C-alpha positions in Angstrom: -44.4 -51.5 -33.7 -42.8 -50.6 -37.0 -39.5 -48.8 -36.7 -39.2 -45.1 -37.5 -35.9 -43.8 -38.9 -35.1 -40.1 -38.8 -32.8 -38.8 -41.6 -31.1 -35.4 -41.7 -29.2 -34.2 -44.8 -31.9 -35.3 -47.2 -31.9 -34.7 -50.2 -28.1 -34.4 -50.1 -25.5 -36.2 -52.1 -25.3 -39.3 -49.9 -28.8 -39.2 -48.3 -30.7 -39.7 -51.6 -28.8 -43.0 -52.2 -28.6 -44.2 -48.6 -32.3 -43.7 -47.7 -33.8 -46.4 -50.1 -31.1 -48.9 -49.1 -31.9 -48.5 -45.4 -35.7 -48.8 -46.1 -35.1 -51.9 -48.2 -33.8 -53.8 -45.2 -37.1 -53.6 -43.3 -40.4 -53.6 -45.2 -42.2 -52.3 -42.0 -39.9 -49.3 -41.4 -40.8 -45.8 -42.3 -38.4 -42.8 -42.8 -39.0 -39.3 -41.6 -36.7 -36.8 -43.4 -36.0 -33.5 -41.7 -35.8 -31.1 -44.6 -35.1 -27.4 -44.7 -38.0 -25.4 -46.2 -35.8 -24.2 -49.1 -35.0 -27.8 -50.2 -38.5 -29.2 -49.7 -39.4 -29.2 -53.4 -36.2 -30.9 -54.3 -36.8 -33.5 -51.6 -40.3 -34.1 -52.9 -38.8 -34.7 -56.4 -36.3 -37.2 -55.1 -38.9 -39.1 -53.2 -41.1 -39.2 -56.4 -38.1 -40.9 -58.2 -38.2 -43.8 -55.7 -39.9 -47.1 -56.2 -43.6 -46.3 -55.2 -43.5 -49.0 -52.5 -40.5 -47.2 -50.9 -41.8 -43.7 -51.5 -45.0 -44.6 -49.6 -42.9 -45.1 -46.5 -41.1 -41.7 -46.6 -42.5 -38.7 -44.8 -40.9 -35.2 -45.3 -41.1 -32.8 -42.4 -39.7 -29.3 -42.5 -37.2 -28.4 -39.8 -33.7 -27.1 -39.2 -31.0 -28.7 -37.1 -29.6 -25.3 -36.1 -32.6 -24.8 -34.0 -32.7 -26.3 -30.5 -35.9 -28.2 -31.2 -34.8 -29.0 -34.8 -37.5 -26.8 -35.9 -40.1 -29.4 -35.0 -42.0 -27.4 -32.5 -45.0 -29.3 -31.1 -44.0 -32.3 -33.2 -40.8 -32.9 -31.1 -42.4 -35.1 -28.4 -44.4 -37.2 -30.8 -41.4 -37.9 -33.1 -39.1 -38.7 -30.1 -41.7 -41.2 -28.9 -41.4 -43.3 -32.1 -37.9 -42.8 -33.6 -35.8 -45.9 -33.3 -32.8 -44.9 -35.5 -31.2 -41.6 -36.6 -29.0 -41.1 -39.6 -27.4 -37.7 -39.2 -25.9 -36.6 -42.5 -26.7 -32.9 -42.5 -23.6 -30.6 -42.6 -22.1 -27.9 -44.7 -19.6 -29.7 -47.0 -17.7 -26.6 -48.2 -14.0 -25.9 -47.7 -14.5 -22.1 -47.8 -17.5 -22.0 -45.4 -17.3 -19.1 -42.9 -16.6 -20.3 -39.3 -19.9 -18.9 -37.9 -22.0 -20.8 -40.4 -20.0 -24.0 -39.9 -20.2 -23.8 -36.2 -24.0 -23.2 -36.4 -24.7 -26.2 -38.7 -21.9 -28.7 -38.2 -21.3 -28.3 -34.4 -24.5 -26.9 -32.9 -26.7 -28.8 -35.3 -25.0 -32.0 -34.3 -25.4 -31.1 -30.6 -29.1 -30.6 -31.2 -29.5 -33.9 -33.0 -27.7 -35.7 -30.1 -30.0 -34.0 -27.6 -33.0 -35.3 -29.6 -31.4 -38.8 -29.8 -31.1 -38.8 -26.0 -34.8 -38.0 -25.8 -35.8 -41.0 -27.9 -36.7 -43.7 -25.4 -36.7 -46.4 -28.1 -33.5 -45.4 -29.8 -31.5 -48.3 -31.1 -28.7 -46.2 -32.6 -27.5 -42.9 -33.9 -25.6 -43.2 -37.2 -23.3 -40.2 -37.5 -21.6 -39.4 -40.8 -18.3 -37.6 -40.0 -15.3 -37.3 -42.3 -11.7 -38.6 -42.4 -10.7 -34.9 -42.3 -11.4 -34.6 -38.6 -7.7 -35.4 -38.6 -6.9 -31.9 -39.8 -3.3 -31.6 -41.0 -2.0 -34.3 -38.7 1.3 -35.5 -40.2 1.3 -39.3 -40.1 -1.0 -42.3 -39.8 -4.5 -41.3 -38.5 -6.4 -44.3 -37.1 -10.2 -44.8 -36.8 -9.9 -44.6 -33.0 -8.0 -41.3 -33.2 -9.6 -38.0 -32.8 -7.7 -35.4 -30.8 -4.0 -35.6 -31.6 -1.0 -33.6 -30.5 0.0 -30.9 -33.0 -3.3 -31.1 -34.8 -4.2 -28.1 -37.0 -6.9 -27.6 -39.5 -6.9 -26.5 -43.1 -10.3 -24.8 -42.9 -13.4 -24.3 -40.8 -15.1 -27.3 -42.4 -12.4 -29.7 -41.0 -12.4 -27.9 -37.6 -16.1 -27.9 -37.1 -16.6 -31.5 -38.2 -13.8 -32.4 -35.7 -15.7 -30.5 -32.9 -18.9 -32.2 -33.9 -17.4 -35.6 -33.7 -16.1 -34.7 -30.2 -19.7 -34.1 -29.2 -20.8 -37.4 -30.6 -17.9 -39.3 -28.9 -18.8 -37.7 -25.5 -22.4 -38.8 -25.9 -21.3 -42.3 -26.8 -19.1 -42.4 -23.7 -22.2 -41.4 -21.7 -24.1 -44.3 -23.1 -25.6 -43.1 -26.4 -25.6 -46.1 -28.8 -24.0 -44.8 -32.0 -21.7 -45.6 -34.9 -19.5 -43.1 -36.7 -18.7 -43.3 -40.4 -15.8 -41.2 -41.8 -15.8 -41.0 -45.6 -12.7 -39.7 -47.3 -13.2 -37.2 -50.2 -16.4 -38.4 -52.0 -16.7 -38.2 -55.8 -19.2 -39.6 -58.3 -20.5 -43.1 -58.9 -17.9 -45.8 -59.6 -19.5 -46.8 -62.9 -21.0 -43.6 -64.2 -19.0 -40.8 -62.5 -22.4 -39.1 -61.7 -22.3 -36.4 -59.0 -24.5 -33.5 -57.8 -21.7 -30.9 -57.9 -18.3 -30.5 -59.6 -16.0 -30.0 -56.6 -13.0 -31.8 -55.2 -11.3 -33.9 -57.9 -13.6 -32.4 -60.5 -11.9 -29.1 -60.2 -8.8 -30.5 -61.8 -10.7 -32.6 -64.3 -12.7 -29.6 -65.5 -9.5 -27.4 -65.7 -7.8 -30.1 -67.9 -10.8 -30.4 -70.1 -11.1 -26.7 -70.6 -7.7 -26.5 -72.2 -7.7 -27.2 -76.0 -5.8 -30.4 -76.7 -3.5 -32.1 -77.0 -1.5 -30.5 -74.1 -2.8 -29.3 -70.7 -0.9 -27.5 -68.0 -1.7 -28.4 -64.4 -0.3 -27.1 -61.2 1.8 -29.6 -59.2 2.2 -28.5 -55.6 4.6 -30.0 -53.1 5.7 -33.5 -54.0 2.9 -35.1 -56.1 4.8 -38.4 -56.3 4.6 -38.9 -52.6 1.4 -37.2 -51.4 -1.7 -39.6 -51.6 -5.1 -38.2 -52.2 -7.8 -40.3 -50.7 -11.0 -40.2 -52.8 -13.8 -42.7 -53.0 -16.9 -43.2 -55.1 -20.3 -42.2 -53.7 -21.8 -45.6 -54.2 -18.9 -47.3 -52.3 -19.5 -44.9 -49.3 -23.3 -45.5 -49.4 -23.1 -49.3 -49.7 -20.5 -49.5 -46.9 -22.6 -47.3 -44.6 -25.7 -49.3 -45.5 -23.9 -52.6 -44.7 -22.3 -51.4 -41.5 -25.4 -49.7 -40.2 -27.5 -52.8 -40.6 -25.4 -54.9 -38.2 -25.5 -55.0 -34.4 -21.8 -55.6 -34.0 -20.9 -52.2 -35.4 -22.5 -50.2 -32.5 -19.9 -48.2 -30.6 -17.3 -48.2 -33.4 -15.9 -45.8 -36.0 -15.1 -46.7 -39.6 -13.0 -44.8 -42.1 -14.8 -45.3 -45.5 -11.7 -44.6 -47.4 -9.4 -46.1 -50.0 -7.1 -48.6 -48.3 -4.5 -48.0 -51.1 -5.0 -44.4 -52.3 -3.2 -43.2 -55.4 -0.6 -40.4 -55.3 -1.5 -37.0 -56.7 0.9 -37.7 -59.7 -0.8 -41.0 -60.5 -4.3 -39.4 -60.4 -3.1 -36.5 -62.6 -1.7 -39.0 -65.1 -4.9 -41.0 -65.2 -7.0 -37.9 -65.7 -4.7 -36.8 -68.5 -5.0 -40.1 -70.3 -8.8 -40.2 -69.9 -9.0 -36.6 -71.2 -6.7 -37.3 -74.2 -4.3 -34.7 -72.9 -0.5 -34.8 -72.4 -0.1 -33.1 -69.1 2.7 -30.5 -68.4 3.0 -30.3 -64.6 4.2 -26.9 -63.4 5.6 -27.1 -59.9 4.6 -24.3 -57.5 5.1 -23.9 -53.7 1.6 -24.3 -52.1 1.8 -20.8 -50.5 2.4 -19.2 -53.9 -0.4 -21.2 -55.5 -2.9 -20.3 -52.7 -1.9 -16.6 -52.9 -2.3 -16.5 -56.7 -5.8 -18.2 -56.5 -7.0 -16.0 -53.6 -5.5 -12.6 -54.5 -4.5 -12.3 -58.2 -7.6 -11.1 -60.1 -8.8 -13.6 -62.7 -6.7 -16.6 -61.6 -9.3 -18.5 -59.6 -12.1 -17.9 -62.2 -9.8 -19.0 -65.0 -8.7 -22.3 -63.3 -12.0 -22.9 -61.6 -10.0 -24.1 -58.5 -10.6 -22.4 -55.2 -7.6 -21.5 -53.1 -8.8 -23.7 -50.2 -8.4 -26.8 -52.4 -4.7 -26.3 -52.8 -4.0 -27.6 -49.3 -5.1 -31.1 -50.4 -2.3 -31.4 -52.9 0.1 -31.4 -49.9 -2.1 -33.1 -47.3 0.2 -35.0 -44.9 -2.2 -37.5 -43.4 -2.5 -41.2 -44.2 -5.9 -42.8 -43.2 -5.8 -46.2 -41.6 -8.8 -48.3 -42.5 -8.2 -51.5 -40.6 -11.6 -51.4 -38.7 -13.6 -50.8 -41.9 -11.6 -53.5 -43.8 -12.2 -56.0 -41.1 -15.9 -55.3 -40.8 -16.4 -55.4 -44.5 -14.1 -58.4 -45.2 -15.6 -60.6 -47.9 -18.1 -58.0 -49.2 -15.8 -56.4 -51.8 -17.2 -53.0 -50.8 -13.8 -51.3 -50.5 -12.6 -52.5 -53.9 -13.3 -50.9 -57.2 -11.6 -50.4 -60.6 -9.9 -47.1 -59.9 -8.7 -46.5 -63.5 -12.1 -47.2 -65.0 -13.6 -44.9 -62.3 -11.4 -42.0 -63.2 -12.3 -42.4 -66.8 -16.0 -42.3 -65.8 -15.4 -39.1 -63.8 -13.8 -37.5 -66.8 -16.5 -38.6 -69.1 -19.2 -37.3 -66.8 -17.5 -34.0 -66.4 -17.1 -33.6 -70.1 -20.9 -33.9 -70.5 -21.6 -31.5 -67.6 -19.0 -28.8 -67.7 -21.4 -26.1 -66.5 -22.6 -28.0 -63.4 -22.3 -26.0 -60.2 -19.6 -26.5 -57.6 -21.6 -25.1 -54.7 -22.6 -27.1 -51.6 -26.2 -27.3 -50.3 -26.3 -24.7 -47.5 
């Protein structure tokens, strides 16, 4: 019997690239994408962009992970009888998300997907896309086997709820659910083109630099930018790594940090952005509390800079992500290696051509 793969989070940033790679591994497999009604037309357009042979094996069904039955209604039993794999990518990827919304989607949504997974008699595996930032503001080295750590606090409700969601997945794994967890770091655009679906994360700084008329640009430098490392990875690196790891039987039961093994410091990233933007950067040091207060409460500051207050925490993020499991599993593939300087130039070039692109997450 052909395998049936359930995807949540389609047509999101990672899902649109991961889906065809997963289908390409097995010519008999079909994908069922659980799509919110409001994103159905966008999902249909993304499927239409696929190779026709792949598109013919994709079926879109409307649903909602926040509902106990995933919004499937009478279709629940029939789908549970045939699904052999689940890729759970759906979440609210927004640093400023209200806690109630984040709990409903990230936590309860994951609980509902796990319940459905347990009902699938032929399930080979649940693939769960978490985030490195389940660490919260843990000060020190955070390993792939770590989850709950003493003294752990969270920058925002996104981090907190993704942490709680992974706790749910880990408990189900301990009870026998076959699963693999993937923890991307901050994800930005394609390694070659810089292409993205929204200008957030590192793009906030790039856009602010580009908005300033050359040849000099002023940028905030919070904390100690020469020592804080910002772990950011290209989308295609994340997608290729998940596609590789998810296609192997020896990765069941493990967690992988899809992150840069040697991340650059904030200072190094700013310097590379400045060079790519043809700007000489003047770094203005500010305490992070002052910067956040100005962005959040001083009228006009956040719209002027285009940088939300919640993003300031990542200029002083104290966690270093250990990637030894991912490095070992991907040894010889070259998937955790890319030209970082060329990539940053591509991010700047893409931003320059798409300055008015939205920064909002799909919610």
